[in-house]
C-alpha positions, 0 to 999 in steps of 0.5 A: 741283626735287624735285617735278620729279624725282618727276614725271620718275621717275614718268612715265618709269617708266611709259613705260620700266617694261615695257621694263626689266622685260622685260630683267630677266625675259628675263635669267633665260632667257638664263642657260640658253638662248643665241640659236641659232647653228650654230657650226663644231663643229656644222657638222662634226657634219653632214658626211659622211666625206670620200670622194675616190674618183674625185677630182678635177677643177677648171675650166680657166677659173677665175681665179687669185684670192687667197683666205683659204683653201680646204677640201674636204668632202662635199655631198650625197654629192659632194666639193666644194672651197670657196674662202673669200674673206671672207664669199664662197665659190666652190664647185667640184664635184670630180667633174666640175669644175663651178663651183656658183654657185646651188642650187635647191630640189631641190639644197637638199633633197638637201643637207638630206637628206644632213645630217639623218642625220649630225645623228641626225635621222629622216625626210625634210626637208620644204621649208617656205619660201624666205625672205630672213630670219626671226627666226633668220637676221637676222645680217649673216653670213647676207647672202651666203647669201640667199635661204635654204631652210627645211626642217622635220624630222618629229622630236619636237624640231621641228628646222628646217634652213636651207640656203644658196642660194649655197654649199649649206651648212647654215647654221642649225639650230633646235629647237622648244625653242630657238625657244620659249625665245628668244622669252622670252629673247634676242629680248626681251632684245636687242630682236631682233624681225625687223622691227626687227633687220633694220635694223641702224642703226635697231636700234642707235639704239633700244637705245642711247637706250632704255638711256640713258633707263633709266639716267637713270630709275635715277639719278633713282630712286636719288637720290629713294630716298636722299633719302627714307631717313631717320628720322621721328617715327614711327620709320620710315625710309621714308614708303611702304607696300605696293608703294612700300615694297618698291620703296623698299628694293629700290631702295636695296639693288639700285639700284647693280646696276641701274645697272651692268647698264644701263651694261654693256649700253650699252657692249656696243653700243659707243655712239658708237664707245666701246670698239670696239677695233681690228682685227688684220688686219695682224698676221694677214697678217704671221703668214700670210706670204703669200696663198693663191690658186687655183693653190695649190688646183689644185696641192694637189687635182691631187696629193692623196694620197687614201690618206693622208687620215685615215679619220675626216676630214670636212673638210680645211682648207687655209691658210697660216702662216709662208709655208707651206701646210698642211692640218688634218684635222677629224673630226665631234667637232671634233678636229684634226690638222695635216698637211703639205700635200704628203704629208698626214703629221702635221706639228706646228708647232715651238716655234721658230715660236711663239718668232718669232711675237711679232716677226713680228706686231709687230716695232716693239713690245717683248714683255714675256711669252710662254708656253703657256696651258693654262687660263683667264686674265683675257681668254681664258676659256670661259664663254658661248663655248668657247675652245680650249686650249692657246694660245700667249700673247704680251703686249706692252709696250703691254698688248695680248695675242695668243693663237695656236692650238696646232695651226694657229699662227693668231691665234685671239684678241687684245685691245687696251686698249679690248677689255680695258676692255670685258671688265671693263665688259661680261663681268664686270659684265653676265655675272658673268665676274669670275674662274674661281671665280665662273664655276664652277657653281653659284656663278655661278647662285647669285650671278646669281639673287640679284642678278637677283631683287633688281633684278627686284623693284625694277623690277617693283614700280615698274612695277606702281605705274605701272600702278596710277596710270595705271588710277586716272587713267583711272577718275577721267577723266569721260566725256561722260555723267558730266561735269556741266559738259557736261550741261544744267542743270534747266529750261534748254533746250539751244541748237540748234547747227549 
């Protein structure tokens, strides 16, 4: 059995060593460069100031559909209304009332040209290609926008813009630095090449089973390392030399961290449904207190007090909370102001709304704690993802926590028991997000570099020894010209065949 374990560890290490080594090395890059994704704050930075002069007209034949909300913003110098219906959008030109369902390359070029100076980019966008997906648009969130127009900017940063053919939005932006570093970081770490990642189900299974196999390899290696660590007649504790000695001792010291990173990485994929958590759609709808529809948009747009729109506004978001429609004016820096939907005058939510929210969202569950949160807690914190503060925190008797946005009153974040487990198993063990002190720089950098270097030495030495064994085996394998068993003996005439 022991001999079998040695063989399993040796040959499984040869098979998986490269993958685990790449996971380790790419982790260093991901500490400082995240996968490119155009978030809402960056989208706001690319919008022109909202100009409703000569506005607004709407189509007469648009059905009274229910939507999640709607917003007004500029697109290539024209104000548009965007009705948000899940991942879909209905876009209406507010100058002439036309419904915009598709955008051709010329329209996309105008949109990119309008966004470029807002992002501080010089020159005219150049259309590179029309594509369904590429390495930076593989997420399912891009599906409603396909095909995409990719534009290149002639600027030193090598910026590229992606414009949706269905909504006319700039949905992605990358620079040469991001693309270069992510080929060494996230693409490798997440096994994200487009040819694999576009098939989400296949990709998930590949990552899950590679991780499980790597876990088995690590467990076997830990057992062997502990078994081999004992005092011998020559006074040595390890029977190995050279690379083997480095591998043995690095495994003894950092084997546990290798296990925790593999386990936490596995649970980030929610294998077999583990730690997926539940949705919070019911609580979200209860907090809204009603549905937004096209008639709400028509009423608002037809009576909008144009002069009351704050001058710095680049977007007006309209939604419902507490059964009342409200507006939020956003500027290019992401600063927000809640407004009355009728007069567009400032209208902050009252304390009474937040006090009632707990019973509105979950009327049958006891509340154990409520109050304002102005800094990180155990489940709502900024590190890889930026969180807005303050938020109103509600904790229920079953342990679930809800966080309400202080400006909009909407449910911005929530955790159930499974997500709480995931927070400690993944965010703490995999990313080092244990507490605010540990997350502070450079403490976090020093901790992660120390642990990752040790794990990387363990993995790389094992992988290198595997390559050496394969190379030695290849050199020992005789070729036809060197195999004496196949060569004719002296004085013996070879038989004719065929």
